[in-house]
C-alpha positions as CSV (number, residue, x, y, z in Angstrom):
1,M,111.6,137.3,-61.5
2,T,108.8,138.0,-64.1
3,V,107.5,141.1,-62.2
4,H,109.9,144.0,-62.4
5,L,109.2,146.7,-59.7
6,Q,110.2,149.6,-62.4
7,K,109.1,152.4,-64.4
8,P,107.5,150.6,-67.2
9,A,109.3,150.5,-70.5
10,A,107.4,152.7,-73.2
11,G,106.6,149.4,-75.3
12,A,105.3,147.8,-72.4
13,T,101.4,146.5,-73.4
14,P,98.6,147.7,-71.5
15,L,96.5,145.0,-69.5
16,H,92.9,146.5,-68.6
17,V,91.7,144.5,-65.6
18,V,87.7,144.3,-65.8
19,D,85.1,141.8,-63.7
20,G,81.8,140.5,-64.8
21,A,80.1,143.0,-62.6
22,R,81.4,146.4,-64.1
23,F,82.3,145.0,-67.3
24,D,79.7,146.8,-69.7
25,T,80.1,150.1,-67.8
26,D,84.3,149.7,-68.6
27,L,83.3,148.5,-72.2
28,K,81.4,151.9,-72.6
29,A,84.4,153.7,-71.9
30,A,86.5,152.0,-74.3
31,P,86.8,153.6,-78.1
32,A,84.3,152.3,-80.7
33,A,86.9,150.0,-82.3
34,T,87.8,148.5,-79.0
35,R,84.1,147.7,-78.1
36,R,83.6,146.2,-81.7
37,W,86.5,143.9,-80.9
38,L,86.0,142.4,-78.0
39,Q,82.1,142.1,-78.7
40,A,83.2,140.1,-81.9
41,T,85.6,138.0,-80.0
42,G,82.7,137.4,-77.2
43,F,85.1,138.5,-74.4
44,A,82.8,139.4,-71.2
45,G,85.3,139.9,-68.6
46,A,85.0,136.2,-67.3
47,P,87.5,135.2,-64.5
48,D,90.8,133.8,-66.2
49,S,89.7,134.8,-69.3
50,H,91.2,137.6,-71.9
51,A,91.7,139.2,-75.2
52,L,94.1,140.6,-77.2
53,V,93.3,144.0,-79.0
54,P,94.8,144.9,-82.1
55,G,96.0,148.2,-83.1
56,P,95.6,150.1,-86.6
57,D,98.8,148.4,-88.0
58,G,97.9,144.9,-86.6
59,A,100.5,144.7,-84.0
60,L,99.0,143.8,-80.3
61,A,98.0,147.2,-78.8
62,E,96.4,146.4,-75.4
63,V,95.3,143.2,-73.4
64,W,91.5,143.0,-71.6
65,V,91.9,140.6,-68.4
66,G,88.7,139.1,-66.6
67,V,89.6,138.7,-62.8
68,H,87.5,137.5,-60.2
69,A,88.5,140.5,-57.8
70,A,90.6,143.2,-57.4
71,D,92.8,141.5,-54.8
72,H,92.5,137.8,-55.6
73,P,95.5,136.2,-55.1
74,F,95.5,134.7,-58.8
75,A,94.1,137.2,-60.7
76,L,96.6,137.7,-63.3
77,S,98.3,134.0,-62.8
78,A,96.8,132.2,-66.2
79,L,98.4,135.4,-68.1
80,P,102.3,135.0,-67.7
81,F,102.3,132.0,-70.4
82,Q,98.8,132.5,-72.3
83,L,100.0,136.1,-73.7
84,P,102.7,136.6,-76.4
85,A,105.9,137.0,-74.9
86,G,106.6,140.4,-74.0
87,A,106.8,143.0,-71.4
88,Y,103.3,144.2,-70.1
89,R,101.9,147.1,-67.5
90,L,98.7,147.5,-66.1
91,G,96.2,149.8,-67.9
92,E,94.0,152.6,-66.7
93,T,90.9,151.4,-67.5
94,G,88.9,148.9,-65.5
95,L,89.5,147.5,-61.9
96,A,92.4,149.0,-60.2
97,L,94.2,146.1,-59.5
98,D,95.6,145.4,-56.0
99,A,99.6,145.8,-56.2
100,E,100.2,142.9,-53.6
101,A,98.0,140.3,-56.1
102,A,99.3,141.9,-59.1
103,A,103.0,140.8,-58.0
104,L,101.8,137.5,-56.3
105,S,99.7,136.3,-58.8
106,W,101.7,137.1,-62.0
107,E,104.9,135.4,-60.4
108,L,102.6,132.4,-59.3
109,G,101.3,131.9,-62.5
110,A,105.0,132.4,-64.0
111,Y,106.2,129.4,-61.5
112,R,107.5,126.4,-63.7
113,F,109.7,123.5,-62.0
114,D,112.3,123.3,-64.4
115,L,115.2,121.6,-62.9
116,Y,114.9,118.8,-65.4
117,K,112.8,119.9,-67.8
118,P,113.6,123.6,-69.0
119,A,110.3,125.8,-70.1
120,R,109.5,125.7,-74.0
121,R,109.5,129.4,-73.5
122,E,110.1,132.6,-71.4
123,A,107.2,133.7,-69.3
124,A,105.9,137.4,-70.0
125,T,106.7,140.1,-67.7
126,L,105.1,142.8,-65.9
127,A,106.2,145.9,-64.6
128,L,104.7,147.3,-61.8
129,P,105.8,150.7,-59.8
130,D,108.1,149.8,-56.7
131,T,105.7,149.7,-53.6
132,P,105.7,148.0,-50.4
133,A,102.4,146.3,-51.6
134,A,104.3,144.9,-54.2
135,Q,107.3,143.9,-52.7
136,R,105.3,142.2,-50.3
137,G,103.9,139.9,-53.3
138,L,107.0,139.1,-54.9
139,L,108.2,138.2,-51.0
140,Q,105.1,135.8,-50.8
141,A,105.3,134.5,-54.5
142,A,109.7,133.7,-53.6
143,A,108.7,131.9,-50.2
144,M,105.8,129.9,-52.1
145,A,108.2,129.0,-55.1
146,S,111.1,127.6,-53.0
147,V,108.1,125.4,-51.2
148,R,107.1,124.0,-54.6
149,D,110.6,123.4,-55.9
150,L,111.3,121.5,-52.2
151,V,108.4,119.2,-52.7
152,N,108.5,118.9,-56.4
153,T,112.5,117.7,-56.2
154,P,112.3,113.9,-56.3
155,A,113.9,111.7,-53.2
156,E,117.1,110.9,-55.0
157,H,118.0,114.7,-54.4
158,M,116.0,115.7,-51.6
159,G,117.1,113.8,-48.7
160,P,117.4,114.5,-45.2
161,A,121.0,116.2,-45.9
162,A,119.3,117.9,-49.0
163,L,116.7,118.9,-46.4
164,A,118.9,120.4,-44.2
165,Q,121.3,122.4,-46.9
166,A,117.6,124.1,-47.9
167,V,117.5,125.1,-44.2
168,R,121.1,126.4,-44.3
169,L,120.6,128.3,-47.6
170,V,117.6,130.1,-46.1
171,A,119.2,130.7,-43.0
172,A,122.2,132.5,-44.6
173,Q,119.8,134.9,-46.4
174,H,118.6,136.2,-42.9
175,G,121.2,135.7,-40.5
176,A,119.9,133.0,-38.7
177,K,121.5,129.9,-36.9
178,V,121.4,125.9,-37.6
179,K,122.4,122.9,-36.1
180,E,121.6,119.4,-37.0
181,V,121.5,116.4,-34.6
182,V,122.4,113.3,-37.0
183,G,122.3,109.3,-36.8
184,D,122.9,108.2,-33.6
185,K,123.5,111.0,-31.8
186,L,119.6,111.5,-31.8
187,L,120.0,108.9,-29.1
188,Q,122.4,110.9,-26.9
189,A,120.5,113.7,-27.4
190,G,117.1,112.4,-26.5
191,F,115.4,112.2,-30.0
192,P,114.8,108.1,-30.1
193,A,111.6,108.3,-31.8
194,I,113.2,110.1,-34.9
195,H,116.0,107.7,-35.1
196,A,113.9,104.8,-34.5
197,V,112.2,105.5,-38.0
198,G,114.9,106.8,-39.8
199,R,117.6,104.4,-38.9
200,A,117.0,101.9,-41.7
201,A,117.9,104.7,-44.1
202,A,121.5,105.1,-42.5
203,P,124.4,105.8,-42.7
204,E,124.1,107.5,-46.7
205,R,120.6,109.1,-45.7
206,A,120.9,109.3,-41.8
207,P,118.1,110.7,-39.7
208,R,118.6,114.2,-38.4
209,L,116.5,116.6,-36.4
210,I,117.3,120.5,-38.2
211,E,117.0,123.5,-35.9
212,L,117.1,126.8,-36.8
213,T,116.5,129.7,-34.7
214,W,116.9,133.4,-35.8
215,G,115.5,136.7,-33.6
216,K,116.5,138.6,-30.5
217,P,116.0,136.7,-27.2
218,K,113.5,139.8,-25.8
219,H,111.2,138.5,-28.7
220,P,108.1,136.3,-27.8
221,R,109.2,133.1,-29.0
222,L,107.5,131.2,-31.9
223,T,108.4,127.7,-32.6
224,L,107.6,126.0,-36.1
225,V,107.9,121.9,-36.7
226,G,107.7,120.7,-40.0
227,K,107.3,116.5,-40.8
228,G,110.2,116.0,-43.1
229,V,109.9,112.5,-44.6
230,C,112.1,112.6,-47.4
231,F,110.7,109.5,-48.5
232,D,107.9,107.3,-47.4
233,S,108.1,103.5,-48.3
234,G,105.8,102.6,-45.7
235,G,108.5,100.9,-44.1
236,L,107.9,97.2,-43.1
237,D,104.3,97.8,-43.6
238,I,105.3,98.9,-47.1
239,K,103.0,100.7,-49.4
240,G,101.4,99.5,-52.6
241,A,102.8,101.3,-56.0
242,E,99.9,103.7,-56.3
243,G,100.2,104.9,-52.3
244,M,103.9,105.3,-52.8
245,R,104.2,107.1,-56.4
246,L,103.8,110.5,-55.0
247,M,106.0,110.0,-51.4
248,K,108.4,112.4,-52.4
249,K,106.2,114.8,-51.4
250,D,105.7,113.6,-47.8
251,M,108.4,115.9,-46.8
252,G,105.6,118.9,-47.2
253,G,105.1,119.9,-43.9
254,A,108.7,120.7,-43.6
255,A,109.1,122.4,-47.0
256,N,105.9,125.1,-45.6
257,A,107.2,125.4,-42.5
258,L,110.6,126.5,-43.8
259,G,108.4,128.6,-46.3
260,L,106.7,130.4,-43.6
261,A,110.3,130.8,-41.4
262,Q,111.4,132.4,-44.5
263,M,108.7,135.1,-44.7
264,V,108.8,135.8,-41.3
265,M,112.3,136.4,-41.0
266,A,112.0,138.6,-44.5
267,L,109.4,140.5,-42.8
268,R,111.6,140.8,-39.5
269,L,108.8,140.3,-37.6
270,P,109.6,140.8,-33.7
271,V,109.6,137.0,-32.9
272,R,111.9,134.4,-31.6
273,L,111.8,132.0,-34.1
274,Q,112.5,128.5,-33.7
275,L,112.1,125.8,-36.9
276,L,112.7,122.2,-36.1
277,I,112.3,119.8,-38.8
278,P,112.7,116.0,-37.9
279,A,114.1,114.7,-41.2
280,V,114.2,110.9,-41.9
281,E,113.4,108.5,-44.6
282,N,111.3,105.5,-43.5
283,A,113.1,103.0,-45.5
284,I,113.4,99.1,-45.4
285,A,116.4,97.2,-44.1
286,G,117.4,94.8,-41.3
287,N,117.4,97.3,-38.8
288,A,114.2,99.0,-40.0
289,Y,111.7,99.9,-36.8
290,R,108.8,96.6,-37.0
291,P,105.0,97.0,-36.2
292,G,104.7,96.0,-32.2
293,D,108.3,97.7,-31.5
294,V,107.8,99.5,-28.0
295,F,110.2,103.1,-28.1
296,K,110.2,105.6,-25.3
297,T,110.3,108.9,-26.3
298,R,112.0,112.4,-25.7
299,A,108.6,113.1,-23.4
300,G,108.8,110.0,-21.7
301,L,106.1,108.2,-22.9
302,H,106.1,104.7,-24.5
303,I,104.3,104.4,-27.9
304,E,103.9,101.2,-29.4
305,I,104.1,100.6,-33.3
306,G,100.8,99.8,-34.8
307,N,102.0,100.4,-38.4
308,T,105.1,101.7,-39.5
309,D,103.3,103.4,-42.0
310,A,102.0,105.9,-39.3
311,E,105.8,107.2,-39.2
312,G,105.1,111.0,-39.6
313,R,103.3,111.4,-36.1
314,V,106.2,109.3,-34.7
315,I,109.1,111.6,-35.4
316,L,106.8,114.7,-34.9
317,C,106.2,113.6,-31.2
318,D,110.0,114.1,-30.4
319,A,109.9,117.3,-32.4
320,L,106.9,118.5,-30.4
321,A,107.8,117.9,-27.1
322,Y,111.6,119.4,-27.8
323,G,109.7,122.4,-28.9
324,A,107.3,122.8,-26.0
325,E,110.6,122.5,-23.6
326,S,111.1,126.3,-24.1
327,K,107.3,127.2,-23.5
328,P,106.8,129.3,-27.0
329,E,104.2,131.8,-27.1
330,L,102.8,129.8,-30.0
331,L,103.4,126.3,-31.6
332,I,102.6,125.4,-34.8
333,D,103.2,122.1,-36.8
334,L,102.7,121.7,-40.4
335,A,102.4,118.0,-42.0
336,T,101.5,115.3,-45.1
337,L,100.2,113.4,-41.9
338,T,97.1,111.4,-42.8
339,G,95.4,110.5,-45.8
340,A,92.0,110.7,-43.5
341,A,92.1,114.0,-43.9
342,R,92.6,114.1,-47.7
343,V,89.2,111.2,-47.7
344,A,87.4,114.3,-45.4
345,L,88.3,117.3,-46.9
346,G,90.3,117.2,-50.2
347,A,93.3,118.5,-52.2
348,Q,92.6,121.8,-51.7
349,L,91.5,122.0,-47.8
350,P,94.1,121.3,-45.0
351,A,92.9,120.2,-41.6
352,L,93.4,122.5,-38.9
353,F,93.2,121.0,-35.4
354,C,93.4,123.6,-32.2
355,R,92.3,123.5,-28.4
356,D,91.1,127.3,-28.5
357,M,87.9,127.1,-30.6
358,A,87.7,130.9,-31.4
359,L,90.9,131.0,-32.6
360,A,90.5,128.1,-34.7
361,R,87.0,130.0,-36.2
362,A,89.4,133.0,-36.8
363,L,91.9,131.1,-38.7
364,V,89.2,129.8,-40.8
365,D,87.5,133.2,-41.6
366,R,90.9,134.2,-42.1
367,G,91.6,132.0,-44.5
368,L,88.5,132.4,-46.7
369,A,89.0,135.6,-46.6
370,L,92.4,135.5,-48.3
371,R,91.2,133.0,-50.0
372,D,94.5,130.2,-48.6
373,P,91.8,128.2,-47.1
374,L,91.9,125.5,-43.8
375,W,89.0,123.8,-42.2
376,H,88.7,123.0,-38.8
377,L,88.4,119.5,-37.3
378,P,87.9,118.4,-33.5
379,L,90.2,117.2,-30.9
380,W,87.4,115.2,-30.4
381,R,89.0,113.4,-27.0
382,D,86.0,110.6,-26.3
383,Y,88.2,109.0,-29.4
384,H,91.4,108.8,-27.5
385,G,90.9,105.4,-26.5
386,G,91.3,104.3,-29.9
387,I,94.7,105.0,-29.6
388,E,95.6,103.6,-26.0
389,S,98.1,100.5,-26.0
390,D,97.9,97.6,-24.0
391,I,101.1,97.6,-23.2
392,A,102.5,101.2,-23.9
393,D,101.1,104.4,-23.2
394,I,100.0,104.9,-26.6
395,V,99.6,103.1,-29.8
396,N,100.5,105.4,-33.4
397,T,97.5,103.9,-35.5
398,G,93.5,103.7,-34.4
399,K,91.6,100.5,-33.7
400,G,89.6,101.4,-36.9
401,A,89.2,103.2,-39.8
402,L,87.4,106.0,-38.7
403,G,88.2,109.8,-37.5
404,G,92.0,108.8,-38.6
405,A,93.1,112.5,-39.0
406,I,91.6,113.2,-35.2
407,N,93.5,110.1,-33.7
408,A,96.8,111.8,-35.5
409,A,96.1,114.9,-34.1
410,L,94.9,113.4,-30.8
411,F,98.6,111.1,-30.9
412,L,100.5,114.5,-31.4
413,E,98.3,116.2,-28.2
414,D,100.0,113.7,-25.5
415,F,103.1,115.3,-26.5
416,V,101.9,118.8,-26.2
417,P,101.6,120.7,-22.7
418,A,98.1,121.5,-22.2
419,A,99.0,125.0,-21.5
420,Q,101.0,125.2,-24.7
421,E,99.0,127.2,-27.6
422,W,99.4,124.8,-30.4
423,L,98.0,124.9,-34.0
424,H,98.2,121.3,-36.0
425,I,97.8,121.4,-39.7
426,D,97.3,118.4,-41.5
427,L,97.6,119.3,-45.2
428,F,98.2,117.9,-48.9
429,A,101.2,120.2,-49.9
430,W,100.3,119.3,-53.9
431,N,97.9,120.4,-56.5
432,D,96.3,117.0,-58.0
433,S,94.7,119.0,-60.5
434,A,95.8,122.4,-62.5
435,R,94.2,126.0,-62.0
436,P,95.7,129.4,-62.8
437,G,98.7,129.8,-60.5
438,R,98.7,126.1,-59.4
439,P,100.4,123.7,-61.8
440,V,99.9,120.4,-60.7
441,G,102.7,119.3,-58.2
442,G,104.0,120.5,-54.9
443,E,101.9,123.7,-53.4
444,A,102.4,125.9,-50.2
445,Q,99.1,125.8,-48.4
446,T,98.0,127.9,-45.5
447,L,101.0,130.1,-45.5
448,R,99.5,133.4,-46.4
449,T,96.7,133.0,-43.6
450,L,99.3,131.9,-40.9
451,L,101.8,134.7,-41.5
452,A,98.6,137.1,-41.7
453,Y,97.6,135.9,-38.0
454,L,101.2,135.8,-36.8
455,E,101.8,139.5,-37.8
456,E,98.4,140.4,-36.3
457,R,99.5,138.9,-33.0
458,F,103.2,139.8,-33.1
459,G,103.7,142.7,-35.3
460,E,101.8,145.3,-33.1
461,R,104.2,145.1,-30.6
462,S,106.9,146.2,-32.5
């Protein structure tokens, strides 16, 4: 941790936080020497900018920091590696920065994936008063960093068994239970679609369904499902080299679902939590599933395989059907499901599919307010004919390239009972360009938005 919830040390350098709107007012209140220095260096309070201000002895005396807003989740994220190493504290001049945003943004700015390549320098540290808001910021940052670490880890070290071990580590921290159904036992337990996709990677990287449960039986059930394709070659419909390059991240839905579960348990939300992760590697071998194959799923529907590279929806259909059997109050799945969603919305906007239009709009608004966005796309039933098979109930690919994200969502919807409240989130789980607090690599998306919604929905019952 680079944020310390403690009284700042005597020598900690103050950070004076300002924004462009009130910078002139704050500047007038500063000592004359500081005003002259800031004017000479051209600092004007622009977001993600800062100015180092020396004291009379030439040593660093204070730092002025420009931010978007006092509650911005990345307000201080540019600083941990840009400031000189050392200890800092929030100063008295300028904006009173929200404690949750301060803790969250600093920790996210200090994040580095250093499993294989150590960081070149230590991040600067920030001392904050120990308040519930600051604790909440650190809790969120820790969960998001865990998501990033899982997605960034190469498939060689993050196969189905390693993903299951990551779930067990989180479960041990919170007293949750974990069980797995592995390999051919998936067939006996009624998960034939998960088995079909992952069987070519067995036995070393055998497919499995990972299930975490936590909470009191009297509380409403919340079921989270995360797509755990630990590497996606495309199967027999093999991807090209460019398309395969980032496929270590195809378990990003599972990582995000685990991150959300981690926060739900840490905050002790009054829910009976079930986390389901179908974990597979979509590999190529003599027993790989084939285009044109037909499988009976857990729900009893027969699916025809139009393309083995549309494997995510195949494993999710068994997991969703299983999750719905316990009739949870809310079912949420997160998945790096379609390139079509990225073509439509880009890397920064996960696609949200929801049967309740009012809820979808409320979630979009909440995401915009929290700067953790997602965008609503329709479950357009008129497109369902595009995924209907001549020889089975449904096919895992549409008949054309149009509406690919919608086709995938409609496929999943067939495995979710009509009365079941359900959210499907098609996300990228990756930053393709660097911004403060968001380095290139794995990313947690929509977690703060979903957490806020879950707290509002379930927390008031506690």
